N, C-alpha and C positions, 0 to 999 in steps of 0.2 A: 565180447569184452564189454563191461558194465562202463556204462558213461554216464560219469558223474554230474552231468549239465544236462540230462535228460528232466523232464517237467516233474516227474515222480520223486527223483532227488530232491529238485528244489523245492517240491511241497515237503519232502519229510525236514529239510533245512528251515523251513518257515521263511524260505525267499519269496513264494508264491504263497500267496493265502488260501484257505479251502474251510469248507464249512463242515468242520469235524464231527462225525458221530461219536466214534470210540477212539481211543488210543490209551496202548500201555509200549512196555520195554520191547515187545515183538512185533507190533504192526500199528497201522493207522487205518480206517475207515473213515469216509467221507462222502460227500454227496457230490456228484458228476455236475459241471460247470453248466455240459449242454446234454441234459438228459435226454435219453431214446424213449423213455416211458416214463410215467407220473412218478414214481420212485424209481431212483437209478444210483446204487451205490458203489462206491469203487472201495476195495481193500486192498493193501502194498503190506510185504513184509518188511522190515526195517534192517533187512541183511542186503548186502552188495548181489542181489541177482538179475539177470538178465530176463527169465521167463520164470515159469511156474516149474519147469523141469530143472532149472539150476539152482533155485529154492530149494526144492527137495534135496538135491545132489551135496549141496551146500551147507545147508541146515541141521543140525540136530533132531533125533525123534520128540524131544522135548518142545523146541521149538515149534515143529511141524504140528504137533498135537494143541499148542496153544493157539497157533493160528487159525484152527479149525474151529476151538471152542470159543475164539473170539468173534467168528463167523455167526455161532450160533446167538452169542450174546447181540450182535445187532440186528439180527432178523428178530429175534425176541422184544427189539425197543420198542 
């Protein structure tokens, strides 16, 4: 079950600040506040999903495609 009080939901609602890299209507990409490497980026979809499998099940092919295109945009920044 989706928890709307989890840290990512709060980030999406701007209740917790983040250092945004890229954002559109499908996803948000931002720097991890506790990076494990020199560059550590997190990307989250903007639909209510609990994990990647749930995202695939709940989203339409257009949203899935856009999410992966957004990954490519972030990688090439």
